KEKE-3310 file (N, C-alpha, C; in steps of 0.2 Angstrom, whole numbers, plus 5000, padded with zeros to 4 digits):
npx = (5060:5066:5071:5083:5075:5063:5056:5047:5055:5053:5061:5062:5053:5043:5040:5035:5024:5011:4994:4988:4995:4997:4994:4986:4989:4981:4986:4980:4972:4964:4952:4956:4970:4974:4972:4983:4993:5004:5005:4993:4982:4989:4994:4982:4977:4986:4984:4971:4973:4980:4970:4960:4967:4971:4958:4954:4962:4960:4966:4968:4962:4966:4962:4968:4964:4969:4966:4960:4960:4947:4950:4950:4954:4966:4983:4999:5009:5001:4996:5008:5013:5002:5003:5016:5013:5003:5009:5009:5011:5004:4994:4981:4978:4977:4969:4959:4962:4957:4945:4933:4921:4922:4924:4936:4940:4935:4940:4944:4931:4934:4941:4934:4932:4927:4913:4919:4932:4942:4943:4954:4955:4967:4978:4991:5008:5013:5004:5001:5001:4991:4980:4969:4977:4988:4984:4973:4980:4989:4979:4974:4984:4993:5009:5016:5015:5009:5011:5004:5000:4998:5007:5023:5035:5031:5021:5021:5034:5037:5027:5031:5044:5039:5032:5042:5048:5038:5039:5034:5035:5038:5031:5034:5026:5031:5028:5015:5014:5012:5019:5024:5036:5049:5062:5063:5055:5064:5075:5069:5066:5079:5084:5076:5079:5093:5093:5087:5077:5065:5055:5055:5045:5035:5019:5015:5023:5020:5006:5006:5012:5004:4992:4997:5000:4988:4981)
npy = (5086:5102:5112:5125:5135:5133:5122:5107:5091:5075:5062:5050:5034:5035:5049:5051:5043:5050:5052:5063:5068:5057:5044:5029:5016:5003:4991:4984:4973:4962:4950:4942:4944:4941:4927:4922:4922:4913:4914:4920:4920:4924:4937:4943:4943:4951:4963:4966:4968:4980:4989:4989:4995:5007:5013:5015:5024:5035:5036:5042:5032:5023:5013:5003:4997:4985:4987:4980:4985:4984:4973:4979:4992:4991:4997:4996:4994:4989:4977:4971:4969:4961:4950:4945:4943:4933:4923:4921:4921:4926:4940:4938:4928:4935:4938:4950:4951:4958:4965:4979:4975:4961:4944:4943:4956:4964:4971:4960:4952:4951:4962:4974:4990:5004:5016:5029:5028:5028:5021:5019:5016:5009:5007:5005:5002:5010:5018:5031:5036:5042:5042:5050:5050:5057:5070:5070:5066:5077:5087:5084:5087:5077:5070:5059:5042:5026:5009:4994:4977:4969:4967:4966:4966:4969:4980:4988:4992:5001:5011:5016:5022:5031:5039:5045:5053:5062:5069:5063:5054:5037:5023:5007:4993:4979:4966:4965:4964:4955:4944:4937:4931:4925:4928:4939:4948:4949:4956:4968:4973:4975:4984:4995:4998:5001:5012:5021:5031:5026:5021:5006:4994:4985:4977:4976:4986:4998:4999:5001:5013:5022:5021:5026:5039:5044:5043)
npz = (5080:5076:5062:5058:5051:5056:5053:5056:5058:5056:5063:5069:5072:5082:5082:5069:5069:5072:5073:5068:5058:5049:5037:5033:5021:5013:5003:4989:4994:4988:4982:4971:4972:4985:4985:4979:4987:4998:5012:5015:5025:5037:5033:5031:5044:5051:5044:5047:5061:5060:5054:5064:5075:5068:5066:5079:5083:5075:5063:5046:5033:5018:5004:4990:4974:4962:4945:4930:4913:4900:4887:4873:4877:4883:4882:4874:4884:4895:4889:4887:4900:4905:4898:4902:4916:4915:4908:4894:4876:4866:4861:4860:4869:4881:4896:4904:4921:4932:4930:4933:4945:4943:4949:4956:4959:4971:4987:5000:5010:5024:5027:5024:5018:5028:5029:5031:5025:5011:4994:4981:4964:4952:4938:4938:4946:4957:4970:4969:4956:4944:4953:4966:4977:4982:4982:4991:5003:5005:5006:5018:5027:5029:5032:5032:5027:5031:5026:5020:5015:4999:4984:4992:4984:4972:4970:4982:4985:4974:4977:4989:4985:4976:4986:4993:4984:4983:4995:5006:5021:5021:5030:5032:5036:5039:5042:5039:5026:5011:5000:4983:4981:4990:4990:4982:4990:5001:4995:4991:5004:5009:5000:5002:5015:5014:5006:5015:5018:5021:5035:5043:5051:5062:5065:5079:5085:5078:5080:5094:5095:5088:5096:5108:5104:5100:5112)
capx = (5066:5065:5077:5084:5070:5057:5052:5047:5058:5051:5066:5061:5046:5038:5039:5032:5017:5006:4988:4986:4999:4998:4988:4987:4987:4981:4987:4978:4970:4959:4950:4960:4977:4975:4972:4989:4999:5004:5004:4987:4979:4993:4994:4975:4976:4990:4981:4965:4975:4982:4964:4957:4971:4970:4952:4953:4967:4957:4971:4965:4964:4964:4963:4969:4962:4972:4960:4962:4955:4944:4955:4951:4957:4973:4988:5004:5012:4996:4996:5014:5013:4997:5006:5021:5010:4999:5014:5006:5015:5000:4989:4974:4977:4977:4962:4959:4960:4954:4940:4929:4915:4923:4924:4943:4942:4934:4943:4941:4926:4937:4945:4930:4932:4921:4911:4924:4938:4942:4946:4956:4957:4973:4981:4999:5011:5012:4997:5000:5001:4984:4974:4969:4979:4993:4980:4970:4985:4991:4974:4973:4990:4997:5016:5019:5010:5011:5009:5003:4996:5001:5013:5029:5040:5028:5018:5022:5040:5036:5023:5036:5049:5035:5030:5048:5048:5032:5040:5030:5039:5035:5032:5033:5024:5034:5025:5008:5015:5013:5024:5024:5042:5052:5069:5062:5053:5070:5078:5065:5067:5086:5085:5073:5083:5099:5091:5087:5071:5059:5055:5053:5043:5030:5012:5015:5026:5016:4999:5007:5014:4998:4988:5000:5000:4981:4979)
capy = (5090:5108:5115:5132:5139:5131:5116:5101:5086:5069:5057:5043:5031:5038:5056:5050:5040:5054:5051:5069:5069:5051:5041:5022:5014:4996:4990:4979:4967:4960:4943:4938:4944:4937:4920:4920:4922:4907:4915:4924:4921:4928:4944:4946:4944:4957:4969:4967:4971:4987:4992:4990:5000:5014:5016:5017:5030:5040:5037:5042:5026:5023:5007:5003:4991:4985:4986:4979:4988:4979:4971:4984:4998:4990:4999:4992:4991:4985:4971:4967:4967:4956:4944:4943:4940:4927:4918:4919:4924:4929:4945:4935:4924:4939:4939:4955:4948:4962:4970:4981:4971:4954:4941:4944:4963:4968:4970:4954:4954:4952:4969:4978:4997:5008:5022:5034:5026:5029:5016:5022:5011:5011:5002:5006:4999:5015:5020:5038:5037:5041:5042:5056:5049:5063:5076:5068:5067:5084:5092:5082:5088:5071:5071:5052:5037:5019:5005:4987:4974:4964:4963:4971:4967:4971:4987:4992:4996:5007:5016:5019:5026:5037:5043:5049:5059:5067:5072:5060:5049:5031:5019:5001:4989:4974:4959:4965:4965:4949:4944:4931:4928:4927:4931:4946:4952:4951:4961:4974:4976:4977:4990:5001:4999:5004:5019:5025:5036:5022:5018:4999:4992:4979:4978:4977:4992:5003:5000:5003:5020:5026:5021:5031:5046:5046:5044)
capz = (5079:5071:5058:5059:5048:5060:5050:5060:5055:5060:5061:5072:5071:5086:5080:5063:5070:5075:5069:5065:5052:5046:5034:5032:5015:5013:4996:4984:4997:4984:4982:4966:4973:4991:4985:4976:4992:5002:5019:5015:5031:5041:5031:5032:5051:5052:5041:5051:5067:5059:5053:5070:5078:5065:5067:5086:5084:5070:5057:5040:5030:5011:5001:4983:4971:4955:4940:4923:4908:4895:4882:4868:4880:4885:4878:4873:4890:4898:4886:4888:4907:4906:4895:4907:4922:4913:4905:4887:4871:4861:4864:4860:4875:4887:4900:4910:4927:4937:4928:4938:4947:4942:4956:4959:4960:4977:4993:5003:5015:5031:5027:5021:5021:5031:5025:5032:5022:5003:4989:4974:4959:4948:4933:4939:4952:4962:4972:4968:4949:4941:4958:4970:4984:4984:4983:4997:5009:5005:5008:5025:5030:5031:5030:5032:5025:5033:5020:5021:5009:4994:4986:4994:4979:4965:4970:4988:4984:4969:4980:4994:4982:4974:4991:4995:4979:4984:5001:5011:5025:5021:5035:5029:5041:5035:5043:5036:5018:5008:4994:4979:4980:4996:4988:4979:4996:5005:4991:4992:5011:5010:4996:5005:5021:5012:5004:5021:5019:5024:5042:5043:5057:5062:5067:5086:5086:5075:5083:5100:5094:5086:5102:5113:5102:5101:5119)
cpx = (5064:5072:5078:5079:5063:5053:5053:5050:5057:5057:5065:5054:5041:5036:5034:5024:5012:5000:4986:4989:5001:4992:4991:4984:4987:4981:4985:4976:4964:4958:4955:4968:4979:4976:4978:4995:4999:5002:4998:4984:4983:4993:4987:4974:4980:4987:4975:4967:4977:4975:4961:4960:4970:4964:4951:4957:4965:4963:4967:4967:4961:4966:4965:4966:4966:4966:4963:4957:4952:4949:4955:4954:4964:4978:4994:5008:5007:4996:5002:5015:5008:5000:5012:5018:5007:5003:5011:5010:5011:4995:4982:4972:4976:4970:4963:4957:4956:4949:4935:4922:4916:4924:4931:4944:4941:4939:4940:4936:4929:4940:4941:4931:4926:4919:4916:4931:4937:4945:4947:4958:4963:4975:4989:5001:5010:5005:4996:4999:4994:4978:4974:4973:4984:4989:4976:4974:4987:4986:4972:4979:4994:5004:5020:5013:5013:5007:5009:4999:5000:5002:5019:5034:5038:5025:5019:5029:5040:5032:5027:5041:5045:5034:5036:5049:5043:5033:5036:5035:5035:5036:5030:5032:5025:5030:5018:5009:5016:5017:5022:5030:5046:5059:5068:5059:5059:5074:5075:5066:5074:5087:5082:5077:5090:5098:5090:5081:5065:5060:5051:5051:5038:5024:5012:5017:5022:5009:5000:5008:5008:4993:4990:4999:4992:4978:4982)
cpy = (5096:5110:5122:5137:5137:5126:5110:5095:5079:5064:5050:5041:5034:5045:5056:5048:5044:5054:5057:5071:5063:5048:5033:5020:5006:4995:4984:4972:4964:4952:4939:4939:4940:4930:4917:4919:4916:4908:4920:4925:4925:4935:4947:4947:4950:4963:4971:4970:4979:4991:4994:4996:5007:5017:5018:5024:5036:5042:5037:5036:5026:5016:5008:4996:4991:4983:4985:4983:4983:4979:4977:4991:4997:4993:4994:4989:4987:4978:4967:4965:4961:4949:4941:4939:4933:4922:4916:4923:4927:4934:4942:4931:4928:4939:4944:4952:4952:4968:4972:4977:4963:4951:4942:4952:4966:4967:4964:4956:4955:4959:4974:4985:5000:5014:5028:5033:5026:5023:5020:5016:5013:5005:5002:5002:5004:5018:5027:5040:5036:5041:5048:5055:5055:5069:5076:5069:5074:5088:5090:5084:5083:5072:5064:5047:5030:5015:4998:4984:4969:4967:4968:4972:4969:4979:4991:4996:5002:5013:5020:5024:5032:5042:5048:5055:5064:5071:5069:5055:5042:5027:5012:4996:4982:4967:4959:4966:4958:4949:4937:4928:4930:4930:4938:4951:4954:4956:4968:4977:4978:4983:4996:5003:5003:5011:5024:5030:5032:5020:5011:4997:4986:4981:4980:4984:4998:5004:5003:5011:5024:5027:5026:5038:5049:5047:5050)
cpz = (5074:5068:5060:5056:5051:5057:5055:5056:5059:5058:5064:5071:5075:5084:5074:5064:5074:5070:5066:5059:5048:5043:5033:5025:5015:5005:4993:4988:4994:4983:4977:4967:4980:4990:4981:4980:4996:5009:5019:5022:5037:5040:5032:5040:5053:5050:5045:5058:5066:5058:5060:5074:5075:5066:5074:5087:5079:5065:5051:5036:5023:5009:4993:4981:4964:4950:4933:4918:4903:4890:4876:4871:4883:4880:4877:4879:4894:4896:4887:4895:4908:4903:4899:4913:4921:4910:4898:4882:4865:4864:4864:4866:4882:4890:4905:4916:4933:4935:4933:4939:4945:4949:4960:4961:4967:4982:4997:5009:5022:5032:5024:5023:5024:5027:5026:5029:5014:5000:4983:4970:4954:4943:4933:4945:4958:4963:4971:4961:4947:4946:4962:4976:4986:4986:4990:5004:5010:5008:5016:5030:5032:5028:5030:5030:5027:5027:5022:5016:5005:4987:4987:4988:4972:4965:4976:4987:4980:4973:4985:4991:4979:4980:4993:4990:4980:4991:5007:5015:5024:5027:5033:5035:5038:5036:5041:5029:5016:5002:4990:4979:4986:4995:4986:4985:5000:5001:4992:4999:5012:5006:4999:5012:5020:5010:5009:5022:5022:5031:5042:5050:5057:5065:5075:5088:5084:5078:5090:5100:5093:5092:5107:5111:5102:5108:5122)
residu = (MET:ARG:SER:PRO:SER:GLY:LEU:GLU:ILE:SER:ARG:THR:LEU:ALA:GLU:THR:CYS:ASN:PRO:ALA:ARG:LEU:ALA:LEU:LEU:ILE:TYR:ASP:MET:GLN:VAL:GLY:ILE:VAL:ARG:GLN:ILE:LYS:ASP:ALA:ASP:LEU:ILE:ILE:GLY:LYS:VAL:ASP:GLN:LEU:LEU:LYS:ALA:ALA:ARG:ALA:ALA:ASN:VAL:ARG:THR:PHE:PHE:THR:ARG:HIS:MET:SER:LEU:PRO:LEU:PRO:LEU:MET:GLY:ALA:PHE:GLN:LEU:ARG:MET:ALA:MET:ALA:TRP:GLN:GLY:VAL:ASP:ASP:VAL:ALA:ASP:VAL:LYS:PRO:ALA:PHE:LEU:ARG:ASP:SER:PRO:GLY:PHE:PRO:ILE:ILE:ALA:ALA:LEU:ALA:PRO:GLN:PRO:SER:GLU:ALA:ILE:PHE:ASP:LYS:ILE:THR:MET:SER:ALA:PHE:GLU:GLY:THR:PRO:LEU:GLN:ILE:ALA:LEU:ARG:ASP:CYS:GLY:ALA:THR:ALA:CYS:ALA:ILE:ALA:GLY:ILE:ALA:LEU:GLU:ILE:GLY:ILE:GLU:PRO:THR:ILE:ARG:HIS:ALA:THR:ASP:LEU:GLY:LEU:VAL:PRO:VAL:LEU:ILE:ALA:ASP:ALA:CYS:GLY:SER:GLY:ASN:ALA:GLU:ALA:ARG:GLN:ARG:SER:LEU:GLU:ALA:LEU:ALA:PHE:GLU:GLY:ASN:THR:LEU:ILE:THR:ASP:VAL:ALA:THR:PHE:THR:SER:LEU:ILE:ALA:HIS:SER:ALA:GLY)
# end
């Protein structure tokens, strides 16, 4: 659809899933995060399907990794967050869980990025905060970002909300998003659907659309 000023406005999922203007973001599929999710094997399988389809359709693909800072470099909020996540009351008991090159830090081997794909490390929930992701997408001419990974209610929802503030159309591939809490996951899905700017779909629909567009 075009506006009176000639701008192209993608309103439907089919219009949005054009590989020329789309990027795929795989959020935090790391060894130490995946093992905390009950349905990990299911999510890994779904994300693997996405990656294969995205590669076949030449969709630009990016990965994120959550990174812990060494304890002396953790600021007040980083320490507060670590204490909450780890269930400890004393800063001295905090253990940085995702130090670079630690066993839990890498992307799982089953979803290993290819040389043509980028990995951005972050210490935030939004994948856009403190990373080059926005710059990379803008420079590639991407107007939409499809998102899958772990966890929907922790980091994917903030990333989606940040994407809308940056003028990117978010496409949430819901069945390829893991979660740590089923009720929190459902609240995130309902809130994003109510807000109205996120296109929510599933792996089968998304992969069919990008294959059709690429063909």
